Structures are given as structure tokens and as C-alpha cells.
C-alpha positions as CSV (number, residue, x, y, z in Angstrom):
1,X,-83.6,28.1,21.2
2,X,-85.6,26.3,23.5
3,X,-88.9,25.9,20.7
4,X,-86.3,25.3,18.0
5,X,-85.0,22.1,19.8
6,X,-88.8,20.9,21.0
7,X,-89.8,21.2,17.2
8,X,-86.6,19.1,15.9
9,X,-87.5,16.7,18.6
10,X,-91.3,16.4,17.9
11,X,-90.8,15.8,14.1
12,X,-87.5,13.7,14.2
13,X,-89.0,11.3,11.9
14,X,-89.8,13.6,9.4
15,X,-86.5,14.2,9.0
16,X,-85.4,10.6,8.6
17,X,-87.2,10.3,5.4
18,X,-84.5,11.8,3.3
19,X,-81.4,10.0,3.8
20,X,-78.0,11.5,2.4
21,X,-76.3,9.9,-0.9
22,X,-73.1,9.1,0.2
23,X,-71.8,8.6,-3.4
24,X,-73.1,12.3,-4.4
25,X,-71.5,13.7,-1.5
26,X,-68.2,12.1,-1.6
27,X,-68.1,12.9,-5.3
28,X,-69.0,16.8,-4.4
29,X,-65.6,16.4,-2.2
30,X,-63.2,14.7,-4.7
31,X,-64.2,17.5,-7.1
32,X,-62.9,20.2,-4.7
33,X,-59.7,18.2,-3.4
34,X,-56.6,19.1,-5.4
35,X,-55.3,16.0,-7.6
36,X,-54.0,13.1,-5.3
37,X,-50.1,12.3,-5.8
38,X,-48.6,9.4,-5.6
39,X,-47.3,8.2,-2.3
40,X,-43.7,8.2,-2.1
41,X,-41.8,5.6,0.2
42,X,-38.1,7.1,0.7
43,X,-35.4,4.6,-0.4
44,X,-33.8,4.2,2.9
45,X,-37.1,3.4,4.3
46,X,-37.1,0.1,2.2
47,X,-35.9,-2.9,3.8
48,X,-34.4,-4.0,0.5
49,X,-32.5,-1.1,0.1
50,X,-31.3,-1.5,3.5
51,X,-30.1,-4.4,3.7
52,X,-28.2,-4.1,0.2
53,X,-26.8,-0.9,1.7
54,X,-25.7,-2.9,4.9
55,X,-23.7,-5.7,2.5
56,X,-22.3,-2.9,0.8
57,X,-20.9,-1.3,3.8
58,X,-19.6,-4.5,5.5
59,X,-17.8,-5.1,1.8
60,X,-16.3,-2.0,1.8
61,X,-15.1,-1.8,5.4
62,X,-13.6,-5.1,4.6
63,X,-12.0,-4.1,1.5
64,X,-10.5,-1.6,3.3
65,X,-8.8,-3.5,6.2
66,X,-7.8,-5.7,3.3
67,X,-6.0,-3.0,1.6
68,X,-4.5,-1.6,4.7
69,X,-3.0,-5.3,5.1
70,X,-1.7,-5.5,1.9
71,X,-0.1,-1.8,2.4
72,X,1.5,-2.8,5.4
73,X,3.2,-5.7,3.6
74,X,4.0,-3.6,0.5
75,X,5.3,-1.2,2.9
76,X,7.6,-3.2,4.4
77,X,8.9,-4.5,1.1
78,X,9.3,-1.1,-0.4
79,X,11.3,-0.5,3.0
80,X,13.6,-3.2,2.3
81,X,14.2,-2.2,-1.4
82,X,14.9,1.1,-0.5
83,X,17.4,-0.2,2.3
84,X,18.8,-2.5,-0.7
85,X,19.2,0.4,-2.8
86,X,21.0,2.7,-0.2
87,X,23.1,-0.4,0.4
88,X,24.0,-0.9,-3.0
89,X,24.5,2.8,-3.8
90,X,26.9,3.3,-1.1
91,X,29.1,0.2,-1.4
92,X,28.9,-0.1,-5.4
93,X,31.0,3.1,-5.5
94,X,33.6,1.9,-3.3
95,X,33.7,-1.4,-4.9
96,X,33.8,-0.2,-8.6
97,X,36.6,2.6,-7.0
98,X,38.8,0.3,-5.8
99,X,38.6,-2.7,-8.8
100,X,39.7,0.4,-11.4
101,X,42.5,1.2,-8.7
102,X,43.4,-2.6,-9.2
103,X,43.1,-2.8,-12.8
104,X,44.9,0.4,-13.4
105,X,48.0,-0.8,-11.2
106,X,51.0,-1.4,-13.4
107,X,53.1,-3.4,-10.2
108,X,50.5,-6.1,-10.7
109,X,51.3,-9.1,-13.2
110,X,47.9,-9.6,-15.8
111,X,47.5,-13.3,-13.8
112,X,47.3,-11.4,-10.5
113,X,45.0,-9.2,-11.8
114,X,42.8,-12.3,-13.5
115,X,42.8,-14.2,-10.0
116,X,41.9,-11.0,-8.4
117,X,38.9,-10.5,-10.8
118,X,37.7,-14.0,-10.3
119,X,37.3,-13.8,-6.7
120,X,35.3,-10.5,-7.3
121,X,33.2,-12.3,-9.9
122,X,32.6,-14.9,-7.5
123,X,31.5,-12.3,-5.0
124,X,29.3,-10.8,-7.6
125,X,27.5,-14.2,-8.6
126,X,27.2,-14.5,-4.4
127,X,25.4,-10.8,-4.9
128,X,23.3,-11.6,-7.2
129,X,22.0,-14.9,-5.6
130,X,21.4,-12.7,-2.4
131,X,19.7,-10.3,-4.4
132,X,17.1,-13.3,-5.7
133,X,16.7,-14.5,-2.1
134,X,15.8,-11.0,-0.8
135,X,13.0,-10.6,-3.9
136,X,11.5,-14.3,-2.6
137,X,11.0,-12.4,0.7
138,X,13.2,-14.7,2.4
139,X,14.2,-13.5,6.2
140,X,14.9,-10.0,4.7
141,X,17.1,-8.9,7.6
142,X,19.6,-12.0,7.4
143,X,19.5,-11.3,3.6
144,X,20.5,-7.7,4.1
145,X,23.3,-8.4,6.5
146,X,24.6,-10.9,3.7
147,X,24.3,-8.3,1.5
148,X,26.3,-6.3,3.6
149,X,28.9,-8.7,4.5
150,X,29.7,-9.7,0.9
151,X,30.3,-6.0,0.1
152,X,32.6,-5.5,2.8
153,X,34.2,-9.2,1.5
154,X,34.9,-7.3,-1.5
155,X,36.2,-3.9,-0.1
156,X,38.4,-6.1,2.3
157,X,40.2,-8.4,-0.5
158,X,40.8,-5.1,-2.6
159,X,42.1,-3.1,0.6
160,X,44.4,-5.7,1.6
161,X,45.8,-6.1,-2.3
162,X,46.4,-2.6,-2.5
163,X,47.8,-2.3,1.3
164,X,50.3,-5.4,0.2
165,X,51.2,-3.4,-3.1
166,X,51.7,-0.4,-1.1
167,X,54.3,-2.3,1.4
168,X,56.2,-3.9,-1.2
169,X,56.6,-0.2,-3.0
170,X,57.9,1.1,0.5
171,X,60.2,-1.9,0.7
172,X,61.7,-1.3,-2.6
173,X,62.0,2.8,-2.1
174,X,65.1,3.2,0.4
175,X,64.0,6.3,2.7
176,X,67.1,6.4,4.7
177,X,68.8,9.6,5.4
178,X,72.5,9.9,4.2
179,X,74.9,12.4,6.1
């Protein structure tokens, strides 16, 4: 190989006569290459998409937080309304039964019955006012206590009336023993 290298070095100038045509060489290489695919930039690497996704995530999180706060207040309101329904269901049955006892009582005069029912109507109007206050979300605990107190007043009024009627009935009947 030493002779070959020596020959190349001596005739180096002869090799410089022919320059390579780069255009032809590149055209030949291009024909052998596969067709070029367009450059694909993934969406998550685009800065505009990143900014838009960040804004959407922030809006989503703030929306969830807002909904959770609304759910807490509606849960509280539903609890209060559920409690009011339970109170109504319990006391309305008692009151209506005792009112029927008073209405059906033969020992009371019609004037006494009307006077008693007018007291009951006043308590009914007070109850409706308390329900309106409950819907306006005024202090719910106090309103619930007032509603229970209203029902208790009704029941107490009815029980007192019925107790007085029973006492008068006992006085009229002579339960003495005769020997």
C-alpha cells in the first residue's frame, strides 16, 4: 500500500481537476430516500395548547369548589326542610286527632267549639308565618324551635280543654259506694 499512497500523493493535482457536482449527488440521494413525512408537533408541546389547558383546569377546579360550596348550603337547607317535614308529620297527626276529639265532643257548646277553633286558627296563621320565615332562611334553629313551640301550644290547649271536660264529667258522675 505504500506505493499506492505514494502514487496518490504525487498525482494529487490530477485528482483536483474534477470537482464533484453536489446537486447531482443530492438528487441521487433523494431518489433513494423514502418520501418525507411532514413534521408532527404533538399538541401538548404547543405553547398555546398548554396555556388553554391550564386555563381550563383552573376553571374546572374553581367550578368544582363553587359547586361544593353550593351543595353545602343546599345540604343544610335540605336537612332543615327534612327536619321540618319530620316535625310536621309528627305534630300534625297529634293536633288533627285532638281537634277532631274536640269537634266531636257533645258536651261542648257550639260557641265553645268556635272559640276553641279560633284559637287554633290563630296558631295556624302563626305557623304559616314561621314557615315563610324558614323559607327566607332566617335563623333556622330559632324558627324550628318556634314551630315546635307552636305545635306544643296547640296540643297543650287541646289537652287542657279535654282535661277540663273529663273533670267535669267525673264530678257529675257519682262514683260513691253504697252499702
